[in-house]
N, C-alpha and C positions, 0 to 999 in steps of 0.2 A: 223667825222673829216672834210670831205669835206664841210659839211654845216657850220661848225664853221669858215671855211676859206672863206666863201662867195659863195660857190657853192651849192645853195639850192637843196634839194633832196626830192623826193616823193617816199615812199616805200609802195607798195600795197601788203598786206598780205591776201591771199585768202585761204579759207579752209572750210571744213564741220563743223557743230556745234560740239563743244567739243574737237576739234583737238588740241587746244592750242594757238590760235591766240592771245587771251587776255593775256595769260601768257607771250608770247613773248613780247608784248607791255609793260607789267609790268616790265619784266626783263630789257628791254631797258631803261625804266624810272629809275629803280634802278641803273643801270650802270652809268648814267650821273648825279645822284642826288648830287654827291660831286662837280660837276663843275658848274660855274656860268651859269645860263640859265633861261629862262622863260618857264614854262610849261603851255600849253593851251590844255585842255582836253575836248573833246566833246563825249557824249554818246548818240547814237541814241536809240530809243525805239519803240517796236512794237505797243505800245499804242498811239504813237504820230506821226504817219507817215503823218498825215494831219494837224499837228499843226505847223504853220510857225515858223521856226527858234528855235524849241524847244531845241535842244542840245546846241545852242549858248546862249539862254536865261538862261538855267540852269547853264551853265559854268560861265556866268557873275554873277549870284546870289551868287554862291560859292566863286568866286574870290574876289568879292566886300565885302564879309562877311555879307551878309544880314541875319537878324534874324527874326523869326516870330513875335516878339514883336515890330519891328521897325515901326515907323510911316513914312509917306511920306517924311517928312523933314529929318529924320535920313537916310532914303534910299538915298535921293539926296546927302547928305553929303558924305556917303560912296561911292556912285557912282562917284562923282567928285574926291575924293581922289584916287580911283582906276584908273580913266581915266588919272589923272595927271602922272601916271607911264609911259604912252605912249605919251601923248600930252602935250605940253607946255601950250597952250590955249585951254580950254575945252568948251568955250562958244558956239561954233558952233556944237560940237558933243554931248554934254550933253543932249540937248533937244531930239535928235534923240534916244539916248540910254534910256532916261527916258520914252519916248513914247513906245519904244520896250518892256520895262519892265512893262508897264501899271502903271507907277508911276505918280501921280498927280503933275505936275510941279508947280502948283499955280502961284504966281506972279513971281517966279524965272524963270520959263520956260513956258510961255503961250503956248497954243495949236498952233501947226504949221498951217499955212494957205497954205502950199504947196498942190498941187493936189496929190491924193493917189499914182499915178505912180512915180511922182517926189520925194515924201517922201520915197517910197520904194527904189528907186535908190540911194538916198542920204544915207539911212541907210545901204544898202549893201556895198556901197563904204567906209563908215566910219568903218564898221566891218573889211573889208579887210585892210584898212589903219592902223588900230590899230595894227594888227599883224605885218605889215611892220615896224611900229614905234617901237614896242617891239624889233624887230630884229636889228634895228639900234643901240640899247643900249647894247644888249647881245644876244647870240644865242637863238633861240626858238625851243623847241621840241613841236610839235603839234601832238596830238594823237586823231584820230577819230575812235571810235569803232562801229562796226555793221552798216557799211554804207549801207547795204541792206535794212535798215529801215529808211534811210534818207528822210526827207521831201523835197519837191521841192525847197523851198526857201533857205534852208541851202545848197542844191546842187548848187544853183545860186551863193552863197557866195564863195563856193569852186571853182566854174568855174571862178570866178574873181581872186581868190587868187593863186591857184596852178600854173597856167601857168606863173605867174609873180615872182615866188620865185627862179628862176634859178640863179640869181645874189644876193641873199639875204641869211642871216645866219639863214635858216629855214630848219628843217628836219620834214617832215610830214609823219607820219606812219598811215596808214588807213587799218582797218581790215574789212573783209566782207565775205559772203558766196558765193560759186561759181556761183549761179544763178544771182548775181548782175554783171552788166557790167560797170565798171567805165569808164567814158569818158576820164579820165586823163592818161590811160595806154599808150597812144601814145606820151606823152610828152617826149622830149629828156632827161629830168632830172628825169624821172620816171622809177622805177624798180618794176616788178611784181614778187613776191615770193610765189609760191603755197606751202602751208603747207600740206604735204601728210602723209598718214599713214606709220608708219615704218613696214617693213616686220616682221613676227613673230620671225625670227632668229635674 
């Protein structure tokens, strides 16, 4: 409710494996399914802890509706249609997203001549701005699961994103195991909820 009213919230769900963190995130998703909102769901993987932006790339592929049979042109069409949900003009961000997804931009989006660091900074900013743009249209529920397996570059996106959501319509729910120490727990709009075992009784 606070997030819907423009008071963005970060909820950090910490607990041991199998305790029910994912179930809580799923119930949250089910509870708001009947309300207008945008769902942004990231799933970290133990097999991709060194694959830059793996959870974000996979989320974009799902959200844009990519199919294994799609050629580069079809992927670009789907990517542009999906980006239009957030941005009015996609001409600046589409090349960044196409490069991120390893789609050949061809004549439509020639290879960027930005230096690698500048390209990375522009891409991370575009990823954060997209979530902000979604929230300007309707509330956003962002779920990040298994943050203990997050790759460093996805962590950088969240470091850009989460401190800035306090005045936006975004609820970010993040699950992780106790050995992970999220940098965002000190934010004024963040709440840590340890999920602990119930006593036998």
